[in-house]
C-alpha positions, 0 to 999 in steps of 0.5 A, a space after each residue: 916254205 918259200 925262201 925269199 932272197 934280197 933279189 926276190 924281194 926287190 923284184 916284187 915290191 917298191 918302196 912306196 908299197 912298203 910305205 903303205 904297208 908301214 902305215 897299215 902296221 902303225 894303224 894296227 898298233 894304234 888300234 890294238 889289233 896286233 900283238 906286239 910284245 916288246 923286243 927281247 935283247 941279249 947283249 954280246 958285250 965282247 963284240 959290242 953286239 946285241 941280238 934282238 928277237 921281235 915277235 908279232 901276230 895279227 888275226 886280220 893278217 892271218 899271220 904271225 912273224 918273228 924277226 931275229 936281228 943282230 946289231 954288231 956295229 963293227 961288222 962293216 970293218 970286215 965287210 959285213 952288214 951291221 944289222 944281219 937279220 932273218 924273218 920267219 912268216 907263219 900261217 896264222 891258221 896252222 902255225 906252220 912257217 910259210 916263208 923265210 925272208 932275208 931279214 936284212 932287206 925287210 928291215 932296210 925296206 920297212 925302216 926306210 918306209 917308217 921315215 917315208 910314212 912319217 914324212 908323208 903324214 907329218 911333213 909339209 907338202 912343199 919340201 925342197 931340201 932334205 938332209 940325211 945323217 949317216 951312210 951305213 947299211 940302212 941309209 940308202 932305203 932311208 934316202 929312197 923313202 924320203 925321195 918317194 914321198 916328197 918331190 925334193 930338189 936336193 938332199 945333203 948327206 953327211 957322215 964322219 968318213 968323207 970318202 964314204 959320204 962321197 962314194 955314197 952320194 955318187 952311188 945314190 945319184 946313179 941308183 936314185 937319180 930318177 927321183 929328180 933330186 941332186 944328192 950331195 955330200 955335206 961338209 958337216 952335219 950342221 951344214 946338212 940340216 940348216 936349210 933342210 925341210 926334212 931330216 933323217 938321222 940313221 946312225 949308231 952314235 951315242 951322242 947327238 949328231 947335229 946342233 938342234 938350234 940349226 933346225 929351221 921352222 917347218 922341218 920334219 925330223 925322223 930319228 931312226 938310229 937310236 934303240 937303247 936308253 943310254 944313246 941319243 943321236 938327236 940333239 935335245 935342244 930341238 925338242 922344246 922348239 918342236 910343236 909335236 913329238 910323234 912315235 912309231 909306237 909310244 910305249 916302245 919308244 919310252 922303253 928303248 930310245 935315249 933320244 926321248 928318255 934322256 931329255 925326259 930324265 933331264 926335265 927338258 920335255 915332259 911326257 905330255 909333250 909326246 903326243 902319241 903314235 903315228 897310227 893315232 895321227 893316221 886314224 885322226 885321233 891326234 892332230 898331225 901338222 897344222 901349219 907349215 911352220 911347225 917343227 915335228 919330230 918323229 921317233 922310231 925304234 921299229 915295231 914288229 908289226 912292220 915286219 909282219 905286214 911287210 913280210 905278208 905283202 912280200 910273200 903274197 906278191 912273190 907267190 903271185 909272181 912265182 918268185 922265190 925258192 920252194 924249200 920242201 
């Protein structure tokens, strides 16, 4: 079994690699060529935590995977990741575990790449301004994914902690400055989004994090923070203005995400307003962007096929590069 740390993983793949892996994963979902049971969640209410178990299998990959990811929002208060995880990759021919990957890194990469894939497929080509709401553990990869698929001039960043957003912007400018965009702290979430061509929300908020009326025509919004029916970081006010609502996996989103379940229950949108899954757009079964004035919302809760395809790609690249540690 090959053990792959964060350093090992990042030495063999780029964000663009994982964006393409996510497109494959979303296409497999739409085509029905991957087994992806809905995730199993177990609550740890005394810590406001959740344990999530995400299995998948694809014959075309000759592989299966199981990710165990825990969401404990108070971990950063003691210097720990909010979403620690591990991914087990299994050989589809024998059932043996062939790799144990740092799941936190895989999750950050493939979740960021989900926004990257959605933006690449759904956003208008000429995007200049981005907005990122949230500066937690997954924010850096969300930002890089946005930057690697569109040539932006600036990205406005907002989180409620002013000191944290200032530090985040300085660090990201240093690490991601080669993409050519200014990364700037915004005084408010509304100020961040009002001129943005691209918006990504990646928070643990239970309530909307910006005013949906501030979103301009032509904007593409990727919502990745909400994974429970009672939570919604997206302001429902933007949904009636959206030309299209696309999911990473519609069945999973309509089982888990309050961003859509709450406005559906309140009658602000109907089920038919949700066109389908991103893989359907990639395969041409449903339309993507049809003009530069459309507002398009992408809702993502994460799908286990992303972990499977990303882990398989990382494993194969690591074998070719001689990366990782063999555990016998």
